C-alpha positions as CSV (number, residue, x, y, z in Angstrom):
1,M,77.2,-140.6,-93.1
2,T,76.9,-136.6,-91.2
3,D,77.9,-135.3,-88.2
4,S,75.0,-133.8,-86.1
5,P,75.3,-130.6,-85.1
6,L,76.1,-130.3,-81.3
7,P,73.6,-130.1,-78.7
8,S,73.2,-126.6,-77.3
9,H,72.6,-125.3,-73.2
10,L,70.7,-122.3,-74.7
11,C,67.4,-122.0,-76.8
12,M,64.6,-119.9,-77.3
13,P,61.7,-122.3,-77.5
14,G,59.0,-119.6,-78.6
15,G,58.1,-116.7,-80.2
16,H,57.9,-112.7,-79.4
17,L,54.0,-112.8,-78.7
18,S,50.9,-115.4,-78.4
19,T,48.0,-115.3,-80.8
20,K,46.3,-113.8,-78.5
21,R,48.5,-111.0,-77.5
22,A,49.4,-110.3,-81.6
23,R,46.0,-110.2,-82.1
24,E,45.3,-107.5,-80.0
25,Y,48.3,-105.4,-80.6
26,V,47.8,-105.6,-84.2
27,N,43.9,-104.8,-83.9
28,G,45.2,-101.9,-81.9
29,L,47.7,-100.6,-84.5
30,A,45.0,-100.8,-87.6
31,L,42.8,-98.8,-84.8
32,S,45.5,-96.1,-84.4
33,L,46.3,-96.2,-87.6
34,G,42.1,-95.3,-88.8
35,I,41.8,-98.7,-90.0
36,S,39.0,-100.6,-89.3
37,T,39.2,-104.1,-88.1
38,P,37.9,-106.7,-90.4
39,A,34.8,-109.0,-89.4
40,Q,36.1,-112.3,-88.4
41,D,35.2,-114.4,-91.9
42,A,37.4,-111.7,-94.0
43,Y,40.5,-111.2,-91.3
44,D,41.7,-114.0,-93.3
45,K,41.7,-112.4,-97.0
46,D,43.6,-109.1,-98.6
47,M,42.0,-105.8,-98.2
48,L,43.0,-103.0,-100.3
49,I,43.0,-99.7,-97.9
50,D,43.1,-96.3,-98.6
51,L,44.5,-94.5,-95.8
52,D,46.1,-90.7,-96.1
53,H,45.0,-91.2,-100.0
54,K,47.5,-94.0,-101.1
55,P,46.4,-97.4,-101.8
56,L,47.6,-100.0,-98.7
57,R,47.4,-103.8,-99.1
58,L,47.0,-105.3,-95.9
59,N,46.3,-108.9,-94.7
60,F,45.5,-108.7,-91.1
61,K,45.9,-112.7,-90.8
62,A,49.5,-112.4,-92.0
63,S,49.9,-109.1,-89.7
64,V,48.8,-111.3,-86.6
65,N,51.5,-114.5,-87.6
66,E,54.4,-111.7,-88.2
67,A,53.9,-110.4,-85.3
68,I,54.1,-113.5,-83.6
69,H,57.6,-114.0,-84.5
70,T,58.9,-110.9,-84.3
71,G,56.8,-109.1,-81.8
72,V,56.0,-106.3,-85.0
73,P,53.5,-106.5,-87.8
74,K,56.2,-104.9,-90.6
75,T,53.5,-102.6,-92.7
76,L,51.3,-101.4,-89.7
77,Q,54.6,-101.2,-87.3
78,S,56.0,-99.3,-90.2
79,L,53.2,-96.5,-90.7
80,F,53.0,-95.9,-87.2
81,D,56.5,-95.7,-86.1
82,A,56.6,-92.5,-89.0
83,R,54.0,-90.8,-87.3
84,D,56.1,-90.4,-84.0
85,P,57.8,-87.0,-83.8
86,Y,60.7,-88.3,-81.6
87,L,61.8,-91.6,-82.8
88,A,60.7,-91.6,-86.8
89,P,62.9,-93.6,-88.5
90,A,64.4,-93.1,-91.7
91,I,63.6,-95.0,-94.3
92,E,66.5,-98.2,-95.2
93,I,67.9,-97.5,-98.0
94,A,70.6,-100.4,-99.5
95,I,72.4,-100.1,-102.4
96,G,75.1,-102.1,-104.2
97,P,77.7,-101.3,-106.3
98,A,77.4,-98.5,-109.4
99,P,78.0,-99.9,-112.6
100,P,81.3,-98.5,-113.7
101,G,81.3,-94.9,-115.1
102,V,78.2,-94.1,-112.9
103,Q,77.7,-92.4,-109.0
104,I,74.8,-93.3,-107.2
105,D,74.3,-91.3,-103.9
106,L,72.1,-92.4,-101.3
107,G,70.9,-90.5,-98.3
108,A,68.2,-89.5,-95.7
109,A,67.6,-87.0,-93.3
110,I,65.7,-86.3,-90.2
111,G,65.3,-82.9,-89.3
112,S,68.2,-80.8,-90.0
113,Y,70.6,-84.0,-90.5
114,H,71.6,-85.9,-93.2
115,A,73.9,-88.7,-93.7
116,G,74.8,-90.3,-96.8
117,G,77.4,-90.9,-99.2
118,P,78.2,-93.1,-102.3
119,A,76.7,-96.7,-103.4
120,P,77.8,-99.2,-102.0
121,G,76.2,-98.5,-99.2
122,L,73.2,-98.7,-96.0
123,V,71.3,-95.7,-94.8
124,T,69.4,-97.0,-91.5
125,S,68.1,-95.4,-88.0
126,P,70.9,-96.7,-85.4
127,E,68.2,-97.5,-82.4
128,V,66.7,-99.6,-85.1
129,A,70.2,-101.5,-85.9
130,L,71.3,-101.8,-82.7
131,A,67.8,-103.4,-81.8
132,E,68.1,-105.8,-84.1
133,D,71.5,-106.4,-83.2
134,I,70.6,-107.2,-79.6
135,L,68.2,-109.8,-80.9
136,H,71.1,-111.3,-83.3
137,F,73.5,-111.3,-80.2
138,R,71.2,-112.8,-78.6
139,R,70.5,-115.6,-81.0
140,T,74.0,-116.4,-81.7
141,A,74.9,-116.5,-77.9
142,C,71.8,-119.4,-78.3
143,E,73.6,-121.1,-81.1
144,A,77.5,-121.3,-79.8
145,S,76.2,-122.5,-76.5
146,H,78.1,-125.9,-77.0
147,V,81.2,-127.0,-75.6
148,D,83.2,-126.5,-78.6
149,S,81.9,-122.8,-79.4
150,F,81.9,-121.4,-75.8
151,A,84.3,-118.8,-76.3
152,H,82.1,-117.9,-79.8
153,C,78.9,-117.7,-77.2
154,A,81.2,-115.2,-74.9
155,R,81.5,-112.9,-77.7
156,S,77.6,-112.8,-79.0
157,Y,76.6,-112.5,-75.0
158,R,79.7,-109.2,-75.0
159,C,78.5,-107.7,-78.1
160,Y,74.9,-107.9,-76.6
161,L,75.6,-106.3,-73.6
162,Q,77.3,-103.2,-75.6
163,S,74.6,-103.1,-77.3
164,C,71.7,-102.8,-74.7
165,L,73.4,-99.4,-73.3
166,A,73.9,-98.2,-76.8
167,V,70.2,-98.8,-78.3
168,V,69.5,-96.6,-74.3
169,D,72.2,-94.1,-75.6
170,C,70.6,-93.7,-79.4
171,F,66.8,-93.0,-77.9
172,L,68.3,-90.3,-75.1
173,F,70.3,-88.8,-78.9
174,R,67.1,-88.7,-80.4
175,Y,65.3,-86.8,-78.1
176,A,68.4,-84.7,-77.5
177,S,67.9,-83.9,-81.5
178,Y,64.4,-83.4,-81.6
179,V,65.4,-80.5,-78.9
180,K,68.4,-79.1,-80.7
181,N,65.9,-77.9,-83.6
182,R,63.1,-76.7,-81.4
183,I,64.8,-74.6,-79.4
184,P,67.0,-71.5,-79.9
185,D,70.0,-71.9,-77.6
186,F,70.1,-76.1,-76.0
187,E,73.4,-74.9,-74.1
188,A,71.5,-72.7,-71.7
189,F,69.2,-75.2,-69.9
190,S,71.5,-77.5,-67.9
191,N,69.3,-80.5,-68.8
192,T,69.2,-80.3,-72.5
193,R,72.6,-79.2,-72.3
194,T,73.2,-82.6,-70.1
195,L,71.1,-84.8,-72.4
196,G,73.2,-83.7,-75.4
197,S,76.6,-84.0,-73.8
198,A,78.8,-86.9,-73.4
199,A,78.3,-87.1,-70.1
200,G,77.1,-90.7,-68.3
201,I,74.2,-92.5,-69.6
202,E,72.9,-92.4,-65.8
203,K,73.2,-88.6,-66.0
204,R,71.6,-88.3,-69.4
205,L,68.6,-90.1,-67.9
206,D,67.6,-87.9,-65.2
207,A,68.4,-85.1,-67.3
208,W,66.0,-86.6,-70.2
209,V,63.3,-87.1,-67.4
210,L,63.6,-83.5,-66.0
211,T,63.3,-82.5,-69.6
212,F,59.8,-84.6,-70.4
213,A,58.3,-86.7,-67.6
214,T,58.8,-84.5,-64.5
215,D,56.3,-85.8,-62.7
216,A,58.3,-89.7,-62.8
217,L,61.7,-88.1,-61.2
218,D,61.1,-89.8,-57.9
219,T,59.6,-93.1,-59.1
220,F,61.5,-94.2,-62.4
221,K,64.5,-95.5,-60.6
222,R,62.4,-97.8,-57.9
223,T,61.1,-99.8,-60.6
224,K,62.1,-103.5,-61.8
225,E,62.7,-101.8,-65.5
226,W,65.3,-99.6,-63.7
227,S,67.0,-102.6,-61.7
228,D,67.6,-105.1,-64.7
229,F,68.8,-101.7,-66.7
230,Q,71.3,-101.2,-63.5
231,M,72.1,-105.2,-63.9
232,I,73.1,-105.0,-67.2
233,R,75.5,-101.9,-66.7
234,Q,77.4,-103.5,-64.5
235,L,77.8,-106.8,-66.4
236,R,78.6,-104.6,-69.3
237,N,81.7,-103.0,-67.5
238,R,82.8,-106.6,-66.0
239,Y,83.0,-107.9,-69.2
240,V,83.6,-105.0,-72.1
241,H,85.5,-103.1,-69.6
242,P,87.4,-105.5,-67.2
243,S,89.3,-104.9,-64.2
244,D,90.5,-108.4,-63.8
245,P,93.2,-111.0,-65.2
246,V,90.6,-113.3,-65.4
247,S,87.2,-113.7,-66.5
248,F,84.6,-116.6,-66.4
249,Y,81.6,-117.2,-67.7
250,S,78.9,-119.3,-67.0
251,L,76.4,-120.4,-69.4
252,K,73.4,-120.6,-67.0
253,E,74.0,-116.8,-65.7
254,I,73.8,-116.4,-69.2
255,G,70.8,-117.9,-69.8
256,G,69.3,-115.2,-67.5
257,H,71.3,-112.5,-68.2
258,L,70.3,-112.7,-71.9
259,N,66.4,-112.1,-70.9
260,L,67.2,-108.8,-69.3
261,C,67.0,-107.0,-71.9
262,R,63.3,-107.9,-72.2
263,R,62.5,-105.6,-69.1
264,G,65.9,-103.8,-68.3
265,V,65.9,-101.8,-72.0
266,G,62.7,-102.7,-74.1
267,G,60.7,-102.2,-70.1
268,L,63.1,-99.4,-69.4
269,L,61.7,-97.5,-72.7
270,R,58.5,-98.5,-73.0
271,S,58.2,-97.0,-69.2
272,L,60.4,-93.4,-70.3
273,R,57.5,-93.1,-72.9
274,E,54.7,-94.0,-70.5
275,Y,56.2,-91.2,-68.0
276,S,56.4,-88.9,-70.9
277,R,52.7,-89.6,-72.4
278,M,53.7,-91.0,-75.6
279,D,52.9,-94.4,-76.8
280,K,54.9,-97.3,-76.2
281,R,54.5,-99.0,-79.2
282,I,57.2,-98.0,-81.5
283,G,58.4,-101.0,-83.2
284,F,62.3,-101.2,-82.2
285,I,61.0,-101.2,-78.6
286,Q,58.3,-103.3,-79.3
287,R,61.0,-105.9,-80.8
288,V,63.1,-106.4,-77.6
289,A,60.5,-106.5,-75.2
290,T,58.6,-109.0,-76.6
291,A,62.3,-110.6,-77.3
292,P,61.4,-114.6,-77.0
293,E,62.9,-115.9,-73.7
294,V,66.1,-117.9,-73.6
295,V,65.9,-121.5,-71.5
296,Y,68.8,-122.8,-70.0
297,S,69.3,-126.7,-69.9
298,S,72.3,-127.9,-68.1
299,Q,71.8,-131.8,-69.5
300,T,71.3,-131.2,-73.7
301,D,69.4,-134.0,-75.9
302,T,71.9,-136.1,-78.0
């Protein structure tokens, strides 16, 4: 006889998107890439598409299933993200140890910046990795939300809060990097100088809006997205930079806080993209904005 897993107080019963929304998202991305949506009787069949003079094998039904479970159809999303001038990600590369006597180097470049080194190692885009951290720590917090593992739940919760702020930080620095590559003197203007500095995140968000979305200066801090983002900041400061000698973690409150990233991070970054008249459908943003809802139960099934 084996022990049954302990019941958890937090769970994520749903996926990222409903079937209807996933289908709309997949079809919309395809059309933006110049790919025609197949007829209903061909929707579940493999298709070979000529995209930019390269063959692409695509199954729309499989793409919809991916979007239901992850928020994005991987192939279409990768193609779409690669065309973005500000947030095109590096190609993720992971290489294991080289054979004895052989050195393998891996690396990637975005603009004038290059990162890499000898294998074994990993090259990835930090905003993508941090968005995945948010989703990972939400999941592990839920999995550990049973009586024998509350400390592990709290640890994942703290990491989640830190990752939420870090991905917004990274978004701002990606834009700063873009500007640095295009103006002769990045430091000559107070807004760009602040954007790429170590100033507080709110000052750099103000600088971003002033640089890319001046029309939103008077409105973006009056939104629900901004309110949820500020709540995440307050919680991060409370639990990651504590000033009190004792911390209390309420499982019910953690459940609610794990949902703040949907609007306070994903929704905020979507709004910033829209303010700057750019498409909001960037993969890492979409993944966080559609993160499955966390549900709390005071009574667990046994």
